[in-house]
N, C-alpha and C positions, 0 to 999 in steps of 0.2 A: 504494500500500500504506500503510495506516495505521501510524503509528509512535508512537502515544501510549503504548503499553505497552512493557515491557522484553522485546523480541523474543528476545534472546539467552537469557535465563533461561527463557522459555516454551519455546523450541525445544529447549533442553537437556532440559527435563522431558518434552517430547513424544518425543524420541529415546529416552530411557531407558524410558519407559512402553511404547512400541511394542516395544522390544527385549525387555522383561520379559514382556509378554503373549505375544509370538511364542514365546519359550523355553518358557513354561508349557504352551502348546498343542502344541509340536513333539513332545515325548516325555515320558516319566515323569521325575519328579524324581530327581536324584542327590544325593550327600552335599554336593558343593560348592554346588549350587543351593539346597539346603535351608539351608545355613549362611548364604548370602547373603540369602535371604529372611528368616531369623530376625534378621539385623542391620538389616533395612530399617526405616526410620522411617515409620510409617503416619500420613498426615495425617488431621485431623478437620475436620468442618464445611467441606467444600470448596464447598458450595452445590449439589451434585448428590446426591440421595438414594441412587442406586445406587452411586456412587463411595464415598460414606461407608459404606454397608452392606458393600461389598466389603472396604475396608480394615479395618473393624471385625471382620469375620469372619476375615480373615487374622490379625489380631493375636490374636484369641481362640484360633484353632487353633494357631498357631505357639507361643504362650506355654505351651501344654500338650503340646509335643512330647516324645516319649519314645523309647526305644531301637528301637521297631518302627514309628516314624512313616513311614519310607521304604517299608516293606512295605505299610502301610495306604494310602499314596498311590499306589503302583504298582497295587494292586488296584483302587482307586477310579478311576484313570485308565482302566484297561482296561474297567471296568464302564461308566463315563460315556460314553466316546467310541467304544468298540468293541462294547459290549453283552455283555461276558463275564459269565456267571452272572445274566443277566436273563431274565425270561419273554418269550418271543417274539423274543429276540435284538434287541430295540429298544435304541436309544441316542441320544445327542445327537451325531449324525453331523456331523463338523466340516468338511464340504465344501459350498460354496455351492450347487452344482448340486442336491444332495439337497433343499435347502430352497426352491429356486426353479423346479424343473421339475415338471410335472404328475405324472410317473411316479416322482418322488423317486429319481432315479438319478444315478450319477456320470457325469462326462465329458459333460455336456450343454452347452447354449448358454452358460451363465455361464462355464464353463471356457474355451471358445473365445474369448469376449470378453476375458477376463482375460489369456489367453496373448498375444493381440494387443497388449494394453497393455504387457505386460512386454517384448515384442520392440520396440515403439515406443520404450521407455525404454532400449533397448540392453542389456537383461538376457538372458542365456542360461541354459540349464539349470543349476540348482544342485542339490546333493545333496538339499536339502529338497523339491525338486519331485517326488520319488518318491511323495509323499503325494497328489499332484494339485496342479495349478497353482491351483485354487480352494480348497485347504485353508486354514483360517483362519490357520495359522501363516505360510504363504507370503504371504497377503494382507497380514498385519501386517508382515512383513519388507519387503514392497514399500513400505508407508507409512514404515517406518523408513529405507529407502534414500532415498526422496524427501525426507524431512525432513533427512537428512544433506546431500543435494545443495543444498537451500535454505539451510542453515546455511553451507555453504562459499561459496555465492554472496554471502550477506550479508556475510561476512568480507571479501570483495573489493569491497564496495559495489556489487555487480551486482544492483540491485533488480529489474531486468526478469527476469533468470533466476530469481531467488528467487521472484518472484510467479508465474511460469509453473509452477515446481515445486509450489508450494503450491496453485495452481489445479487441477493434476492431482490432488492429494490431496483437495481439496474434492469434485471430481466423482466420485472413486473412492468416497468415503463415501456420497454421494447416490445414485450409480448402483448401488453394490454393497453396501458394508458395512451401511448402515442398513436395507437391504432384507431382510437375512437374519439378522444377528446377534441381534436380539430373539427370533427363533424358536429359534436355537441356545441362547441364554441360558435361555429357558423350559424347553427340554428338559434342559439341564444341571441346573437346579434340581429337575427331576423325577427324574433318574436318579442324581445324585451322592449319595453317602452321607456324605462328609466336608464339613465347613465350608470346607475348602481350595478345593474345586472349586465349591462354591456361591459362595464369595467371588470366584473368578475369573469366574463368570457375571455377577454384579452389577457388578464392576469393568469388565469389557469393555463391557457394555451402556452403562454410565454414561459411560465415557471416550469412546466414539465420539460420544455426544451432546455432551459438553463440547467435544471437538475440532472437531466440525462448527460449533458456535457460535463458537469461537475463529477458525476460518478464515473464517467468514462476516463476522465483525467486522473482521479485519485486511485482508480482501480486498474490502471493501465497494465501493470504487471500481471495481475490476476486474470484479466481478460485475455491477455496474450497467451497465458498458460492454458486457458480454456480452449482457445482457438487451436493451439498446437496439439492439444489432446484429442 
């Protein structure tokens, strides 16, 4: 594992970002979450156009928050992800199976593959799984859990375990997240009416790209060994 970068700082940032994204997809905003978002410092010039666009739109939207912002966001959440009040009941459906199966149905092969990964990681049914194991919030929570495990291993100087946890994350991005999140983001940009959920689309798409590049860099030796094998 490459150690030229400040791993602890990067891992803390990854943990926080995966947690924030999972929360925003899991359910509508509430007062506490909105307050936390309004206190968030939005970085600029990260080097990824989508990430920059996402944070810029978040800042723009949240700086104009008013007494009915929560109502606006609740309505837009339902419109964007469920299709409430849209023609033909179309939406940016937040489950991988819908975007990767020919029939665009829930509970298809992607869900079964991901459920097997969760069980292999020792994870059992969580309350959030009621949305489907391949719901984006659950997939992002999985990445959050694996990041936390890698961080805990690094604190113990257990580089082997940390590398294994991060390799799982890399392959999860390659095999799952990067294969459908661009389509989800595209649909979100189509159906969302607020800059808040447009921002979420840009940020999610960009962050997955950035995180894949990070993991590719830090795991260069491990990935080369995998290819050689």
